[in-house]
C-alpha positions in Angstrom: -0.9 -54.8 -34.7 -1.9 -58.4 -34.5 -1.0 -59.0 -38.2 2.4 -57.4 -37.6 2.9 -59.6 -34.6 1.9 -62.7 -36.6 4.4 -61.7 -39.4 7.2 -61.1 -37.0 6.6 -64.4 -35.2 6.6 -66.1 -38.6 9.9 -64.5 -39.5 11.5 -65.7 -36.3 10.6 -69.3 -37.0 11.8 -68.8 -40.6 15.2 -67.8 -39.1 15.0 -70.9 -36.9 14.2 -73.3 -39.7 16.2 -71.9 -42.7 19.3 -70.6 -40.8 20.5 -68.5 -43.7 23.8 -66.6 -43.4 25.1 -63.2 -44.4 28.0 -63.2 -46.9 30.3 -62.4 -44.0 29.1 -65.5 -42.1 26.9 -63.7 -39.5 23.3 -64.3 -38.8 20.7 -62.2 -40.6 18.3 -60.6 -38.2 14.6 -60.4 -38.9 14.9 -56.7 -39.6 17.6 -57.2 -42.2 15.5 -59.8 -44.0 12.3 -57.7 -44.7 12.4 -59.0 -48.3 11.8 -62.5 -46.9 8.7 -61.4 -45.0 6.3 -62.1 -47.8 5.2 -65.6 -47.1 3.9 -67.9 -49.8 1.3 -69.4 -47.5 -1.3 -67.2 -45.7 -2.5 -67.5 -42.2 -5.8 -69.2 -43.0 -4.2 -71.7 -45.4 -1.5 -72.6 -42.9 -4.1 -73.3 -40.2 -5.9 -75.8 -42.5 -2.7 -77.4 -43.6 -1.6 -77.7 -40.0 -4.9 -79.4 -39.3 -4.1 -82.0 -41.9 -0.7 -82.6 -40.5 -2.2 -82.8 -37.0 -4.7 -85.5 -38.1 -1.8 -87.4 -39.6 0.0 -87.3 -36.2 -3.2 -88.2 -34.4 -3.7 -91.2 -36.7 -0.2 -92.4 -36.1 -0.7 -92.2 -32.4 -3.9 -94.3 -32.6 -2.4 -96.8 -35.0 0.9 -97.1 -33.2 0.4 -100.7 -32.0 -0.5 -101.9 -35.5 2.5 -100.0 -37.1 4.9 -101.7 -34.7 3.5 -105.1 -35.8 3.7 -104.6 -39.5 3.6 -108.0 -41.4 6.9 -109.4 -42.6 8.9 -106.6 -40.9 10.4 -107.4 -37.5 9.9 -104.7 -34.9 13.6 -104.3 -34.4 13.9 -103.1 -38.0 11.2 -100.5 -37.7 12.6 -99.3 -34.3 16.1 -99.0 -35.8 14.8 -97.2 -38.9 12.9 -94.7 -36.7 15.9 -94.3 -34.5 18.0 -93.3 -37.5 15.5 -90.8 -38.6 15.3 -89.3 -35.1 19.0 -89.1 -34.8 19.3 -87.3 -38.1 16.5 -84.9 -37.0 18.3 -84.0 -33.8 21.8 -83.4 -35.3 20.8 -81.8 -38.6 17.7 -79.9 -37.6 17.0 -79.5 -33.9 20.5 -78.5 -32.7 21.0 -75.9 -35.4 17.4 -74.7 -34.7 18.4 -74.1 -31.0 21.5 -72.2 -32.0 19.5 -70.0 -34.3 16.9 -69.5 -31.6 19.6 -68.3 -29.3 20.6 -65.6 -31.8 16.9 -64.6 -32.2 16.5 -64.2 -28.4 19.5 -62.0 -28.3 18.1 -59.8 -31.1 14.8 -59.5 -29.3 16.3 -58.6 -25.9 19.1 -56.3 -27.2 16.9 -53.2 -26.6 16.1 -54.2 -23.1 19.3 -55.9 -21.7 22.9 -55.3 -22.3 24.5 -58.2 -24.3 26.4 -60.5 -21.9 27.9 -64.0 -22.3 25.1 -65.2 -19.9 22.4 -63.8 -22.2 23.9 -65.9 -25.0 23.0 -69.0 -23.0 19.4 -68.2 -22.3 17.9 -70.5 -25.0 20.2 -73.4 -24.0 19.1 -73.0 -20.3 15.5 -73.3 -21.5 16.3 -76.4 -23.6 18.1 -77.9 -20.6 15.1 -77.2 -18.4 12.9 -79.2 -20.9 15.4 -82.0 -20.7 15.6 -82.0 -16.9 11.8 -81.9 -16.5 11.2 -85.0 -18.6 14.2 -86.8 -17.1 12.9 -86.1 -13.6 9.5 -87.5 -14.6 11.3 -90.7 -16.0 13.1 -91.1 -12.7 9.8 -90.7 -10.7 8.1 -93.2 -13.0 10.9 -95.7 -12.4 10.8 -95.3 -8.6 7.0 -95.6 -8.7 7.2 -98.9 -10.6 9.7 -100.2 -8.1 7.5 -99.2 -5.2 4.6 -101.2 -6.5 1.0 -100.4 -7.5 0.3 -98.0 -4.6 1.9 -95.0 -6.4 1.5 -96.2 -9.9 -1.8 -94.6 -10.7 -0.7 -91.1 -9.6 2.6 -91.5 -11.5 0.7 -92.6 -14.6 -1.5 -89.5 -14.7 1.5 -87.2 -14.0 3.5 -88.9 -16.7 0.6 -88.8 -19.1 -0.1 -85.2 -18.4 3.5 -84.3 -19.2 3.3 -86.0 -22.6 0.0 -84.3 -23.3 1.7 -80.9 -22.7 4.5 -82.1 -25.0 2.0 -83.0 -27.7 0.1 -79.7 -27.3 3.4 -77.7 -27.8 4.1 -79.7 -31.0 0.9 -78.8 -32.7 0.5 -75.3 -31.2 3.3 -73.9 -33.4 2.6 -76.3 -36.4 0.7 -73.7 -38.4 3.6 -71.3 -37.9 6.0 -74.0 -39.2 3.9 -74.4 -42.3 4.0 -70.7 -43.1 7.7 -70.6 -42.8 8.4 -73.7 -44.9 5.9 -76.3 -45.9 8.5 -78.9 -46.9 10.3 -78.5 -43.5 6.9 -78.9 -41.8 6.3 -82.1 -43.7 9.7 -83.5 -42.6 9.0 -82.4 -39.0 5.7 -84.3 -39.2 7.5 -87.5 -40.4 10.0 -87.3 -37.6 7.4 -86.6 -34.9 5.0 -89.3 -36.3 7.6 -92.0 -36.0 8.7 -90.6 -32.6 5.1 -91.0 -31.4 5.0 -94.6 -32.5 8.0 -95.4 -30.3 7.1 -93.3 -27.3 3.7 -95.1 -27.4 5.6 -98.4 -27.1 7.5 -97.1 -24.0 4.3 -95.9 -22.3 2.5 -99.1 -23.2 5.3 -101.3 -21.7 5.4 -99.2 -18.5 1.6 -98.8 -17.8 0.1 -101.6 -19.9 -3.7 -101.7 -19.6 -4.0 -98.2 -18.2 -2.4 -96.7 -21.3 -4.5 -98.8 -23.6 -7.7 -97.7 -22.0 -7.1 -94.0 -21.7 -3.6 -92.9 -22.5 -3.5 -93.2 -26.2 -6.8 -91.4 -26.7 -5.8 -88.6 -24.4 -2.5 -88.1 -26.2 -4.2 -88.0 -29.6 -6.7 -85.5 -28.2 -3.9 -83.3 -26.9 -2.6 -83.0 -30.5 -6.0 -81.7 -31.6 -6.2 -79.4 -28.6 -2.8 -77.9 -29.5 -4.0 -77.2 -33.0 -7.2 -75.6 -31.7 -5.3 -73.3 -29.3 -2.8 -72.4 -32.0 -5.6 -71.5 -34.5 -7.5 -69.4 -31.9 -4.5 -67.8 -30.1 -1.5 -68.2 -32.4 1.9 -67.3 -31.0 2.7 -63.7 -31.8 5.7 -63.1 -29.6 9.1 -63.8 -31.2 10.5 -64.4 -27.7 7.7 -66.9 -26.8 8.2 -68.8 -30.1 11.9 -69.2 -29.5 11.5 -70.2 -25.8 8.7 -72.8 -26.6 10.9 -74.2 -29.4 13.8 -74.5 -27.0 11.8 -76.2 -24.2 10.3 -78.6 -26.6 13.7 -79.2 -28.1 15.2 -80.2 -24.8 12.4 -82.7 -24.1 12.7 -84.1 -27.7 16.4 -84.6 -27.1 15.8 -86.8 -24.1 12.9 -88.8 -25.6 14.8 -89.4 -28.8 17.8 -90.9 -27.1 15.8 -92.7 -24.5 13.1 -94.3 -26.8 14.5 -94.2 -30.3 18.1 -95.3 -30.1 17.3 -99.0 -29.7 19.4 -101.2 -27.4 22.0 -103.5 -28.9 19.9 -106.6 -28.2 17.0 -105.3 -30.2 18.4 -103.3 -33.0 19.7 -103.4 -36.6 22.6 -101.1 -37.3 21.9 -101.4 -41.1 18.3 -100.2 -40.7 19.5 -97.5 -38.3 21.9 -96.2 -41.0 19.2 -96.4 -43.7 16.8 -94.3 -41.6 19.6 -91.8 -40.8 20.7 -91.4 -44.5 17.1 -91.3 -45.7 16.0 -88.4 -43.5 19.4 -86.7 -43.6 19.3 -86.8 -47.4 15.7 -85.4 -47.5 16.6 -82.6 -45.1 19.8 -81.7 -47.1 17.9 -81.7 -50.4 15.1 -79.5 -49.1 17.6 -77.1 -47.5 19.4 -76.8 -50.8 16.1 -76.2 -52.6 14.9 -73.6 -50.1 18.4 -71.9 -50.1 
């Protein structure tokens, strides 16, 4: 039963990532795609590959200050390049992934609930909740900074805890992403790695020495913790996978447009376009190869 559950969860993420269509244009359900259920990467192999990707993300977290100060490359160029990659990820990968996840949720619940227009919005409500939670934390952090140091310590730990959960969710499903498409998992790691570099900058600017002393190490540790939990208690519910992806997607949407679209005074439109075309081209090429 556990193996069947693992396989079904893997199939649901394959639907989310590959987004293949029937000849008539409709979505192919996991049941209709039994031929695609034979995965090239086994469970054990995917866990170790996910560990390697997790260590890459961890290293990027710890090295973020040095990466932002690369010699001979102004920070505004690296920020704009990362912003272009993040934007391409959101529009060409994340948003279609949410749409596919909505279809998957409907297929999972069709035996329990009657199809209704409201049911078709479930996944987007979950994504919206992820967006709202992190937006609310940003507002609280801004008010705490304005109020002075009295509330800053508590707000720091609350803000840091939210990003630790964020990091745990990213690596918790990473092995499943590897099993459903290694190349897509590599692209996801690239996008998230650069995303971490810039969110590190935002937290460093807001909390300064507190973040340098404890925050960066705890965020890196959260990535390892997510991989450990995922390797011990991997997600087996198709519904859970879709909902976690949606909640994470909503929070990624907010953080991408808040941190990675650089302000006009500190940006380079040319480098932004280079990053966008680079990542969009890689994603298109891999989609064509996998298709």
